[in-house]
C-alpha positions in Angstrom: -6.0 2.0 17.2 -4.4 -0.5 14.3 -7.8 -2.0 13.0 -9.6 1.5 13.1 -10.7 3.0 10.3 -8.7 6.5 9.1 -11.2 9.4 9.6 -11.6 11.6 6.1 -9.5 14.0 7.7 -7.0 11.2 8.8 -6.6 10.2 5.3 -6.3 13.4 3.9 -3.5 13.6 6.4 -1.8 10.7 5.6 -2.2 10.6 1.7 -1.9 14.8 1.1 -4.6 15.6 -0.5 -8.6 15.7 -0.1 -9.3 14.8 -2.8 -10.6 11.0 -3.6 -9.0 10.3 -6.6 -5.7 11.8 -5.6 -6.0 9.5 -2.3 -6.3 6.1 -4.3 -3.3 7.0 -6.6 -1.2 7.8 -3.1 -2.5 4.3 -1.5 -2.0 2.5 -4.5 1.5 3.8 -5.3 2.5 3.0 -1.6 1.0 -0.7 -1.8 -1.9 0.6 0.7 -4.7 -1.4 0.8 -8.0 0.5 0.7 -11.6 -0.1 -0.5 -14.0 2.1 -2.5 -17.5 2.3 -1.2 -20.3 2.4 -3.3 -20.7 6.2 -2.7 -16.7 6.7 -3.5 -15.8 7.2 0.1 -12.1 5.5 0.3 -11.3 3.4 3.6 -8.7 2.0 4.8 -7.0 1.3 8.6 -4.7 1.9 10.5 -3.0 -1.8 9.9 -2.9 -1.4 6.3 -1.2 2.5 6.7 1.5 0.1 9.0 1.8 -2.8 6.9 1.6 -2.3 3.2 1.9 -4.4 0.9 5.4 -5.1 0.2 6.8 -3.5 -3.4 9.9 -4.3 -5.2 10.8 -0.8 -6.4 14.4 -1.8 -7.6 12.5 -3.7 -10.4 10.5 -0.7 -11.3 7.2 -2.7 -10.5 4.3 -0.4 -9.4 1.3 -1.9 -7.8 -2.2 -2.6 -9.7 -5.5 -3.2 -9.0 -7.0 -6.6 -9.0 -5.0 -10.1 -8.7 -1.8 -10.2 -10.1 -1.9 -14.1 -11.2 1.5 -14.0 -13.1 3.1 -13.7 -9.8 1.4 -17.0 -8.8 4.5 -19.7 -8.9 4.0 -22.5 -10.2 
């Protein structure tokens, strides 16, 4: 089950919204990796739902799209 894509209904249930823009916002705010297909459909897997990217909430950091090159240790 962990590598299976969420259905549209499961994604709406997980994010609390059927609206794609709100789904992206909820997934991003919770550090959950997703892709947006060319047709605007949001896709993620159960693995990414169950293993979100670690977020340092104590520092007030919010995840942003793209690479954070400042986070690379020198």
